C-alpha positions as CSV (number, residue, x, y, z in Angstrom):
1,M,31.2,108.9,80.5
2,P,32.0,112.8,80.2
3,T,30.8,115.2,77.4
4,M,32.1,118.6,76.1
5,S,30.8,120.9,72.8
6,G,32.7,123.5,70.8
7,V,33.9,123.3,67.5
8,V,36.1,121.0,65.2
9,T,38.7,123.1,64.6
10,I,41.7,121.4,63.6
11,A,41.4,117.4,62.0
12,Q,44.6,114.9,61.0
13,E,43.9,110.7,60.5
14,S,41.7,110.1,63.8
15,R,43.0,113.0,65.8
16,F,40.9,115.9,66.2
17,Q,40.9,119.3,68.2
18,L,37.6,120.7,69.8
19,T,37.8,124.1,71.1
20,D,35.0,124.5,73.7
21,E,32.7,127.6,73.9
22,K,35.4,129.5,76.3
23,G,38.1,129.2,73.5
24,V,40.1,126.6,74.8
25,S,41.3,123.9,72.6
26,H,40.8,120.3,73.7
27,L,42.9,117.5,72.1
28,F,41.1,113.7,71.4
29,L,42.0,110.6,69.3
30,L,39.4,108.0,67.9
31,S,38.8,105.4,70.2
32,P,38.6,102.0,68.8
33,H,35.4,101.5,70.1
34,A,34.2,105.3,68.7
35,L,30.7,105.4,66.8
36,A,32.8,107.4,64.0
37,E,35.4,106.9,61.5
38,D,38.5,108.8,60.6
39,D,37.0,109.7,57.5
40,D,34.2,111.6,59.4
41,L,36.5,114.1,61.2
42,E,37.8,115.8,58.0
43,P,33.8,117.5,56.9
44,L,33.4,118.4,60.5
45,Q,36.8,120.6,60.5
46,R,35.9,121.9,56.8
47,E,32.2,122.9,58.1
48,Q,33.8,124.6,61.7
49,A,30.8,122.3,63.2
50,R,29.2,122.3,66.6
51,V,29.9,118.9,68.4
52,R,28.9,117.2,71.4
53,V,32.0,114.3,72.7
54,T,31.1,111.8,74.9
55,Y,35.0,111.1,75.8
56,E,37.1,108.9,78.2
57,P,40.9,110.1,79.7
58,A,43.1,108.4,77.7
59,R,46.5,107.0,79.0
60,N,50.0,108.0,77.6
61,I,49.2,110.5,75.6
62,L,47.7,114.3,76.3
63,G,44.3,114.5,75.2
64,Y,41.6,112.4,75.6
65,R,39.5,109.5,74.1
66,A,36.5,110.0,72.1
67,R,34.0,107.5,72.1
68,R,31.0,109.6,70.2
69,I,31.0,112.7,68.4
70,E,27.1,113.8,67.6
71,R,26.4,117.0,65.6
72,I,24.3,119.4,67.1
């Protein structure tokens, strides 16, 4: 699965925005099989944490489905 690194800039419920090293923002939705919970996103956003997201393309949404989030 592909990965992307960046900073969590916005988090709301199971959605979050990741801004990559080039300044491009990407929308992610937590997968039901994600190794993370909705409650894990707010602290990452508040701290502007650098993370690596393992993701897959999502159907019917303008974004990606996050399978795993880890701090880097």
